[in-house]
C-alpha positions as a printed NumPy array, in Angstrom:
array([[  0.   ,   0.   ,   0.   ],
       [  1.199,   3.489,  -0.761],
       [  2.514,   4.897,   2.531],
       [  2.161,   8.57 ,   1.588],
       [  0.314,  10.558,   4.256],
       [ -2.636,  12.632,   3.101],
       [ -5.446,  14.538,   4.734],
       [ -8.22 ,  12.373,   6.114],
       [-11.132,  12.236,   3.604],
       [-14.232,  14.059,   4.708],
       [-17.941,  13.258,   4.554],
       [-17.377,   9.53 ,   4.996],
       [-20.719,   7.659,   4.964],
       [-21.468,   5.562,   8.064],
       [-21.076,   1.803,   7.915],
       [-24.261,  -0.038,   7.057],
       [-25.314,  -1.772,  10.296],
       [-26.182,  -4.904,   8.281],
       [-22.449,  -5.384,   7.634],
       [-20.645,  -5.853,  10.982],
       [-17.331,  -4.003,  10.924],
       [-15.503,  -6.507,  13.103],
       [-16.386,  -9.398,  10.812],
       [-14.927,  -7.424,   7.924],
       [-11.847,  -6.545,   9.936],
       [-11.193, -10.23 ,  10.582],
       [-11.385, -10.856,   6.821],
       [ -8.754,  -8.126,   6.328],
       [ -6.538,  -9.641,   9.029],
       [ -6.789, -13.023,   7.271],
       [ -6.279, -11.346,   3.866],
       [ -9.255, -13.41 ,   2.763],
       [ -9.572, -13.474,  -1.062],
       [-13.147, -14.737,  -0.751],
       [-14.125, -11.349,   0.697],
       [-12.616,  -9.363,  -2.19 ],
       [-15.862,  -8.931,  -4.104],
       [-17.964,  -8.085,  -1.032],
       [-16.332,  -4.878,   0.292],
       [-13.191,  -2.708,   0.337],
       [-11.389,  -1.151,   3.275],
       [ -9.781,   2.288,   3.458],
       [ -7.046,   3.712,   5.687],
       [ -7.577,   7.274,   6.901],
       [ -3.86 ,   8.011,   7.409],
       [ -2.926,   7.188,   3.803],
       [ -6.13 ,   8.036,   1.922],
       [ -5.904,   4.686,   0.127],
       [ -8.48 ,   1.9  ,  -0.186],
       [ -7.701,  -1.814,  -0.731],
       [ -9.133,  -5.256,  -1.265],
       [ -9.438,  -7.41 ,   1.875],
       [ -6.708,  -9.689,   0.468],
       [ -4.199,  -6.882,  -0.107],
       [ -0.695,  -8.152,   0.848],
       [  0.446,  -4.754,   2.107],
       [  1.447,  -4.201,   5.726],
       [ -1.564,  -4.255,   8.032],
       [ -2.973,  -0.89 ,   9.053],
       [ -4.029,  -0.023,  12.584],
       [ -7.634,  -0.951,  13.272],
       [ -8.557,   2.539,  14.485],
       [ -7.518,   3.982,  11.097],
       [ -9.616,   1.594,   9.008],
       [-13.148,   1.964,   7.683],
       [-15.176,  -0.16 ,   5.303],
       [-17.223,   0.429,   2.152],
       [-19.58 ,  -1.802,   0.223],
       [-17.905,  -0.885,  -3.07 ],
       [-14.896,   0.834,  -4.589],
       [-17.201,   3.56 ,  -5.902],
       [-18.257,   4.52 ,  -2.376],
       [-14.628,   4.649,  -1.258],
       [-13.749,   6.951,  -4.158],
       [-16.775,   9.141,  -3.408],
       [-15.48 ,   9.493,   0.166],
       [-12.152,  10.803,  -1.143],
       [ -9.957,   7.704,  -1.17 ],
       [ -7.793,   6.513,  -4.06 ],
       [ -7.084,   2.895,  -5.092],
       [ -4.082,   0.991,  -3.789],
       [ -1.4  ,   0.554,  -6.471],
       [ -0.514,  -2.887,  -5.167],
       [ -3.838,  -4.766,  -5.046],
       [ -5.6  ,  -2.506,  -7.627],
       [ -9.121,  -2.721,  -6.124],
       [-10.577,  -0.721,  -9.009],
       [ -9.688,  -3.517, -11.482],
       [-11.33 ,  -6.957, -11.774],
       [-10.174,  -9.236,  -8.965],
       [ -8.372, -12.522,  -9.685],
       [-11.516, -14.269,  -8.488],
       [-13.615, -12.289, -10.98 ],
       [-11.226, -13.168, -13.815],
       [-11.372, -16.873, -12.955],
       [-15.132, -16.672, -12.641],
       [-15.4  , -15.184, -16.133],
       [-13.351, -18.028, -17.608],
       [-15.52 , -20.599, -15.879],
       [-18.699, -18.832, -17.041],
       [-17.42 , -18.936, -20.636],
       [-16.841, -22.687, -20.218],
       [-20.326, -23.138, -18.751],
       [-21.866, -21.36 , -21.727],
       [-19.819, -23.537, -24.113],
       [-21.096, -26.704, -22.386],
       [-24.681, -25.444, -22.472],
       [-24.527, -24.506, -26.161],
       [-22.755, -27.63 , -27.417],
       [-25.063, -30.377, -28.759],
       [-22.62 , -33.023, -27.501],
       [-20.24 , -33.346, -24.561],
       [-17.022, -31.309, -24.794],
       [-13.843, -32.977, -23.592],
       [-11.87 , -31.652, -20.656],
       [ -8.968, -30.86 , -22.982],
       [-11.225, -28.816, -25.283],
       [-12.592, -26.764, -22.407],
       [ -9.149, -26.244, -20.864],
       [ -7.704, -25.098, -24.175],
       [-10.501, -22.536, -24.577],
       [ -9.746, -21.246, -21.055],
       [ -6.018, -21.044, -21.773],
       [ -4.82 , -23.364, -19.001],
       [ -3.844, -26.97 , -18.41 ],
       [ -6.573, -29.589, -18.075],
       [ -5.846, -30.393, -14.392],
       [ -5.748, -26.691, -13.468],
       [ -8.977, -25.997, -15.34 ],
       [-10.669, -28.996, -13.699],
       [ -9.731, -27.724, -10.222],
       [-10.856, -24.155, -10.94 ],
       [-14.125, -25.234, -12.548],
       [-15.031, -27.577,  -9.702],
       [-14.04 , -25.053,  -7.032],
       [-16.355, -22.406,  -8.483],
       [-19.348, -24.496,  -9.582],
       [-19.163, -27.379,  -7.136],
       [-19.263, -29.77 , -10.099],
       [-16.718, -31.237, -12.454],
       [-17.175, -30.273, -16.135],
       [-18.534, -33.777, -16.715],
       [-21.077, -33.454, -13.887],
       [-22.042, -29.978, -15.121],
       [-22.71 , -31.484, -18.552],
       [-24.996, -34.055, -16.919],
       [-26.906, -31.253, -15.194],
       [-27.349, -29.563, -18.585],
       [-28.537, -32.882, -19.98 ],
       [-31.09 , -33.084, -17.195],
       [-32.542, -29.698, -18.177],
       [-32.581, -30.687, -21.84 ],
       [-34.162, -34.008, -21.004],
       [-36.869, -32.346, -18.931],
       [-37.75 , -30.034, -21.826],
       [-37.517, -32.79 , -24.445],
       [-39.8  , -35.16 , -22.575],
       [-42.471, -32.466, -22.552],
       [-42.264, -31.737, -26.286],
       [-40.917, -34.802, -28.114],
       [-43.206, -37.322, -29.764],
       [-41.686, -40.215, -27.851],
       [-39.196, -41.022, -25.091],
       [-36.794, -42.332, -27.761],
       [-36.883, -39.002, -29.588],
       [-36.38 , -37.149, -26.303],
       [-33.269, -39.121, -25.341],
       [-31.496, -38.239, -28.589],
       [-32.646, -34.61 , -28.405],
       [-31.087, -34.404, -24.942],
       [-27.711, -35.59 , -26.259],
       [-27.733, -39.227, -25.164],
       [-26.171, -41.502, -27.779],
       [-27.199, -44.728, -26.078],
       [-30.639, -45.824, -24.933],
       [-29.033, -48.049, -22.312],
       [-27.136, -45.166, -20.744],
       [-30.255, -42.997, -20.932],
       [-32.386, -45.445, -18.945],
       [-29.537, -45.984, -16.503],
       [-29.007, -42.281, -15.774],
       [-32.425, -40.652, -16.273],
       [-34.023, -41.592, -12.906],
       [-31.184, -39.824, -11.07 ],
       [-31.483, -36.811, -13.37 ],
       [-35.27 , -36.519, -13.168],
       [-36.112, -37.973,  -9.763],
       [-38.494, -40.477, -11.391],
       [-38.681, -42.692, -14.444],
       [-38.664, -40.832, -17.804],
       [-42.072, -42.298, -18.634],
       [-43.572, -40.976, -15.404],
       [-41.913, -37.568, -15.878],
       [-43.179, -37.342, -19.463],
       [-46.669, -37.987, -18.128],
       [-46.373, -35.126, -15.65 ],
       [-45.828, -37.314, -12.616],
       [-48.474, -39.846, -13.566],
       [-48.402, -42.655, -11.046],
       [-47.164, -40.407,  -8.241],
       [-49.396, -40.058,  -5.182],
       [-49.127, -36.63 ,  -3.535],
       [-50.6  , -35.756,  -0.151],
       [-50.624, -32.038,   0.475],
       [-52.16 , -29.252,   2.514],
       [-52.07 , -25.467,   2.226],
       [-52.59 , -23.818,   5.605],
       [-52.113, -20.363,   7.163],
       [-49.302, -19.721,   9.614],
       [-47.672, -16.71 ,  11.253],
       [-45.34 , -16.323,   8.251],
       [-48.111, -16.267,   5.645],
       [-49.412, -19.354,   3.831],
       [-47.454, -22.591,   3.76 ],
       [-47.749, -25.771,   1.713],
       [-46.598, -29.161,   2.927],
       [-46.566, -31.904,   0.272],
       [-45.352, -35.485,   0.364],
       [-44.926, -38.466,  -1.921],
       [-45.104, -42.003,  -0.58 ],
       [-41.391, -41.681,   0.285],
       [-41.544, -38.467,   2.303],
       [-41.895, -34.676,   2.293],
       [-41.165, -33.212,  -1.161],
       [-42.176, -29.579,  -0.549],
       [-42.418, -27.088,   2.321],
       [-42.88 , -23.632,   0.835],
       [-44.153, -20.204,   1.885],
       [-46.142, -17.651,  -0.095],
       [-48.481, -14.726,   0.402],
       [-51.189, -16.555,  -1.515],
       [-52.712, -19.977,  -0.84 ],
       [-53.744, -20.221,  -4.487],
       [-50.185, -19.614,  -5.703],
       [-48.927, -22.534,  -3.615],
       [-51.718, -24.785,  -4.851],
       [-51.03 , -23.825,  -8.466],
       [-47.292, -24.383,  -8.105],
       [-47.496, -27.924,  -6.696],
       [-50.027, -28.984,  -9.335],
       [-47.848, -27.529, -12.089],
       [-44.913, -29.52 , -10.736],
       [-46.941, -32.768, -10.852],
       [-49.743, -32.064, -13.363],
       [-50.699, -35.725, -13.781],
       [-50.079, -36.923, -10.225],
       [-52.862, -38.184,  -8.033],
       [-53.478, -35.725,  -5.187],
       [-54.816, -37.427,  -2.101],
       [-56.335, -36.094,   1.123],
       [-54.147, -35.886,   4.19 ],
       [-54.195, -39.051,   6.27 ],
       [-53.475, -39.28 ,  10.004],
       [-49.705, -39.638,   9.499],
       [-49.57 , -36.645,   7.175],
       [-51.648, -34.549,   9.583],
       [-48.969, -35.194,  12.212],
       [-46.278, -34.013,   9.786],
       [-48.215, -30.786,   9.178],
       [-48.527, -30.247,  12.92 ],
       [-44.759, -30.76 ,  13.306],
       [-44.046, -28.16 ,  10.611],
       [-46.428, -25.592,  12.11 ],
       [-45.057, -26.197,  15.585],
       [-41.506, -25.776,  14.373],
       [-42.357, -22.441,  12.767],
       [-43.487, -21.129,  16.138],
       [-40.761, -22.737,  18.253],
       [-37.809, -23.75 ,  16.064],
       [-35.842, -26.02 ,  18.367],
       [-33.487, -28.816,  17.38 ],
       [-34.165, -30.208,  13.903],
       [-37.374, -30.69 ,  11.958],
       [-37.06 , -34.463,  11.774],
       [-39.275, -35.658,   8.927],
       [-38.746, -38.224,   6.149],
       [-37.767, -36.344,   2.99 ],
       [-38.091, -37.106,  -0.707],
       [-35.872, -34.5  ,  -2.359],
       [-33.89 , -34.775,  -5.569],
       [-30.552, -33.098,  -6.166],
       [-27.043, -33.497,  -7.461],
       [-24.361, -35.064,  -5.287],
       [-23.026, -31.562,  -4.56 ],
       [-26.466, -30.22 ,  -3.606],
       [-27.034, -33.126,  -1.262],
       [-23.697, -32.475,   0.455],
       [-24.63 , -28.823,   0.935],
       [-28.071, -29.735,   2.271],
       [-26.521, -32.193,   4.715],
       [-24.123, -29.482,   5.919],
       [-27.057, -27.108,   6.409],
       [-28.864, -29.678,   8.557],
       [-25.765, -29.874,  10.763],
       [-25.977, -26.148,  11.677],
       [-27.658, -25.925,  15.109],
       [-30.809, -23.846,  15.514],
       [-29.912, -20.311,  16.55 ],
       [-26.581, -20.394,  14.708],
       [-25.556, -19.419,  11.182],
       [-22.721, -20.225,   8.801],
       [-21.437, -18.304,   5.806],
       [-21.551, -19.762,   2.324],
       [-17.746, -19.901,   2.432],
       [-17.794, -21.773,   5.747],
       [-20.275, -24.298,   4.377],
       [-18.132, -24.728,   1.265],
       [-15.1  , -25.411,   3.472],
       [-17.045, -27.94 ,   5.576],
       [-17.856, -30.038,   2.504],
       [-14.274, -29.86 ,   1.263],
       [-14.875, -27.291,  -1.511],
       [-13.553, -24.02 ,  -0.021],
       [-13.813, -22.011,  -3.253],
       [-17.318, -23.191,  -4.17 ],
       [-19.189, -20.644,  -2.03 ],
       [-21.191, -19.374,  -5.013],
       [-22.248, -22.931,  -5.842],
       [-23.267, -23.361,  -2.19 ],
       [-25.548, -20.329,  -2.553],
       [-27.133, -21.886,  -5.661],
       [-27.657, -25.162,  -3.783],
       [-29.419, -23.222,  -1.013],
       [-31.652, -21.586,  -3.619],
       [-32.557, -25.027,  -4.984],
       [-33.882, -26.248,  -1.645],
       [-37.64 , -26.914,  -1.786],
       [-38.183, -27.988,   1.835],
       [-37.937, -24.903,   4.025],
       [-36.74 , -25.5  ,   7.591],
       [-36.356, -29.274,   7.095],
       [-33.211, -28.277,   5.214],
       [-32.485, -24.987,   7.035],
       [-31.046, -22.87 ,   4.22 ],
       [-32.149, -19.772,   6.188],
       [-29.072, -20.342,   8.394],
       [-26.707, -19.612,   5.488],
       [-25.466, -15.987,   5.455],
       [-22.847, -13.815,   3.779],
       [-19.239, -13.801,   4.968],
       [-19.879, -10.585,   6.914],
       [-22.902, -12.051,   8.684],
       [-25.529, -10.145,   6.694],
       [-28.546, -11.866,   5.155],
       [-28.438, -12.926,   1.524],
       [-31.182, -14.166,  -0.783],
       [-33.912, -16.53 ,   0.417],
       [-36.404, -17.976,  -2.05 ],
       [-39.262, -17.218,   0.352],
       [-38.173, -13.649,   1.161],
       [-35.56 , -12.046,   3.396],
       [-38.217, -10.955,   5.907],
       [-39.123, -14.599,   6.569],
       [-35.447, -15.528,   6.791],
       [-34.808, -12.818,   9.375],
       [-37.881, -13.815,  11.376],
       [-36.936, -17.5  ,  11.439],
       [-33.469, -16.606,  12.707],
       [-34.954, -14.253,  15.312],
       [-37.251, -16.981,  16.604],
       [-34.392, -19.474,  16.763],
       [-32.328, -17.04 ,  18.818],
       [-35.193, -16.567,  21.268],
       [-35.884, -20.255,  21.911]])
């Protein structure tokens, strides 16, 4: 960092209370590269602002303040550090762009691209590319291709004239491999999926609660949906669109007990919501969901911490996507996942509900 002394910038905006300063300071002390795209810090005695990972000599805590972006630091009168160049794309952003280009190439290719082809496009060795890709997406290029195939297969089964036509449209070159892999990709047999869940038996109920309306739905295997909404009709429409040909059955005594457990947990979220689940996901998603279930009620963990716990320390963005893909609120407690600075990030059922669930957990 440039050590030149300058006048202290004036009119510095106060720190947003949603971003605890001490959490950010610890990221600076660690020189945490995962925090680089979340905030910058500035030093009053030098008039310079830096990335959290800047390798320059540590400043004194009393001289440091934090900003959500480089633009806010500049507006407050600070100039960028010449060593870490916080006004330029970060190394993490540059790697992310290369991986995004590879993801688009996989999505647009009618057939599977080899690891060597993808690595050559990214300008790096195959092993290095494989590590970077998996660290950022949580999947290997091969597994990512399978996820793309799953989306293609889902669309093809809805529009193709036959299952055979759908398998080739989705990029499978072998019927044997298709029938071997499709249940894991779809969560049911391709014939059942093509028929809109025909043959599935769904028990469900839409009931009011203190957080709005909630739907609880279950297959014969277990709970497949716990979702919130402002509208009972929206929840009803959504579950029927997910299984348009399934048989919807009235709640039996066992299912009524499950509903009571869910409603009770909303009011007093203690321990875990222990219910049999029937959820489909990739291997990576399942690992994230298992890590979420291990977070005790009343506690939180950052996406980066969760990524580290499953052995993928750089896959924090993929962890966030796995949280967004969770369809069983509270049973898989994705509301306990937060940003690195402790602030609340996206929640598919609204940040207000996320904050309220955490508040209730802290009170019990």
